[in-house]
N, C-alpha and C positions, 0 to 999 in steps of 0.2 A: 557343062554337063559332068565332065569328069571332077571339076572342083566341087560341085555340088555333092556328088557321091563321096567324095573323100571327106568331106565336112560331116557328112551324115555318119560315115563310117568313125569317124573321131568322136562326134557325140556320142555314139553308142558305147564306145569303149570308156569314154569318160562316166558314162551313167551306169556302165557295168561295174566300174571300180567302186563307184559311190555306194552302189548297193551292196557289194562284197563287204566293204568297210563297214557300213551300218549293220549289216547281218552279223558280221562277226562280234560288233559291240554288245548287240541285243543278246547274242548268244553267250557272250561272257558274263554279262548281268544275270541271265538266267541261270547259268551254272553256278555262279557266287550266291544267289538268292535261294537256289536249290540247297546249297551246301549249309547255309545259314538256318534254313528251316530244319535240315536233318540234325544240326548241332542243338538246335531248340528243343527238337524233339528228344534227342537223347538225354539232355539235362532234365528235361520234364519226366522222363521214365526212370532216370536215376532218383530223382528227388520222391517220386511215388513209391520206388522200391524201398528207399532209406525209411520213408514214414510207415510203410507197412512192416518192416524188420522191427521198427522201434515199436510199434503198436504189439507185434507178436511177443517182444520181450517183456512188454509191460503186462500183457495178459498172462503169460508164463510165470511171471514173478508173483503176480495174485494169486494164480493157482497153486503154487508151490509154498506160499506163504513167506517167500524172500522179499525183502525191502532194501532199497538203496541206502547204504551206510550213512551217506551224506545227508539223506533227507530226515534222519532222527538224531536226536541228541545221544550222545554218549552215556553209558551207565554213571560214570563219574560226575558228569555235568548234573544229570539228573538227581544224583545223590546231595550234590552240593546245593543244588536248587531246593531240594526238599528240607535239607538241613537249615537252609536260610529261612524258609517259610515256617519251620517249627520253631526257631529261635525267635521270630517276629511274633508269632501266635504266643509264646511263652512269656515274652516280655509284655505283651497287650494283657495277657491274663493277670500277670503280676501286678501291672499298674492298677488294675481294678480291685486288687484284694486289698482290704482294709482291716486294722486289728480291732478286737472287741475286749471287752472285760475278761473275757475267758482266754485269752491268750497268754500262754505260758511265756515267761521272762528269764532267760538265763543270762547272768552275768559272768564273763571269764575274765579272772584277773590274774594280769602278768605281772610280776615283780621282777624288774629290770636288776635291781641290786642284788636279790638272792637267787635270781634266774629260777624262779617257781612259777607256777601256774595253779589256779584253784578256780573251780567252777561252783556257783551256788545260784540257787532260784530265788528272785525276788518278787515283789508284787510289781505288775506292769504301771510304769508311770502314768498318770492321768492324762498328761498331755499327749501321749502315744495313741490313746483310744480314738478310733475312727479315722486315723491317718494311713494313708498307703505308704509304699516304700521310700518313694521320693520326698515325702513329707517328714518321714521318720529321720532320714538322713539329714535332712536341713535341721531338724531338732537336736540331733546329735553334734553338728557343727557348731550351733549355738551355744551348746553345753560346754563344748571344749573351750570356748572363750571365757565363760564364767562358770565353772564347776561348784558343787556344794561344799561347805565347809568340812563336812567330813571327808570327802574325796580328797580336799587340799591337805587335810591333816594325814591321810595317808599316802601323801606324795603323788598325786594325779599327774599323769603327763599327757595321756592322750585317751581317745575312745573312738571305736569304730563299730559298724553293722556287720556281723558275720553272716547272718541267715536271716530271712523273711519269710514268714507265712501266717495265715489268720491264726494257725493253730499254735505256733511258737516261734519266737523270735530270739536270736541270740547277739549279745553286743560283747565286745573286748575293750577291756581298761586296762591301760599299761600304767604302772606306778613304779616309784623308786623309794623304797623305804629307807631310813637311815640307819647307819650302823651304830649310831649314837644315839643317847637319849637326850642329851641337852647340848647347848654351846653357850659359853660365856663370852659376852663381847663388852667392850667399853662404849657407851654412849652418853653423851652430854656429862661427861665427869663422873659417871656412875656405872655400876655393873647391872647389866641386863642379861636375863636368860631367855634364850630362845630354844626351840626344838631341835632335835637333831638335822633338819634339814634348813634350818635357820629362815623359816617362813612365818612362825607363830611365837608370839612372846608369851613365855610362861611365867615368868616372873620379873617384877621390877624391884630392885633392891636399892637400900639406902647407904650402900658400900661405896664410899669414894674411890676413885682409881688412884689418886695420888698418895693413901694411906697405904697401898700395897707395896711389897718389895719390888725393886726394879725389874727383876726377872719376870715376876708375876704380869706386872704392867705390860711388857713387851708380848707377853703370851695372850692377853685378852684383848690387844690392840688387832690381832689378826683372827681372834676368836679361839678361845680354848674348849675343845671338844670333851664331853663327859660320857660315859658308857652306860653308866646306870643311875637311878633317882639316888641310891644310897650314897653314891661317890659324890653327886651333885650337892646334897645337903652337908655333908661331912666337909667340902671343900669351902663353900660358903660361910660355915660356922668358923673355920680356921682363919678365913679372910675377916671377919668381923670382931675377932677377938683381939 
């Protein structure tokens, strides 16, 4: 009987300890869960508060007319963008412009030898009529490869487009006039007279080179330059006599 009583007391003590341990675990979990809940609530309230503050700032900015500087482009970037658009528009407009028979044609002639510049008005070349800027530039490029005989006589070097509009265009010609009237050279055993730039033959003579004094022969081998027409014919007359 006493043994049974002791076993019963022991069982009750073990059960009581088990209950205390389990109860302690449950209580700890409840406390931790409550803490997590409180943390979550605090985070939620903080987020709501931040959103409300942001909304208030936005509404205040709209009411006062203020705008976030990062949300709009700067004045410099606006001007650059506007300048780029204007340039594109101008280029597009220019590319659509063409010349007519009423377009004024200005020719600016620069003489590299004399370092002088003259401007004259001429008739617009027929090949330019109906052409846009790009086409005119191509025509000028082709002309540089094969200039007219008149321009060659004037010592033509180059030509470029200075300005372009349906009302008026300007071109610039660069020439190099000679400081001499003519140049006497020896060709095929006879004297030949070229212009001062040695580009165009002025006169073929029947004066044989071997009939001239040795000093004169050496001069014409390299080319003897003459400054005036009168000097040229006086010299030829002396060579043939």
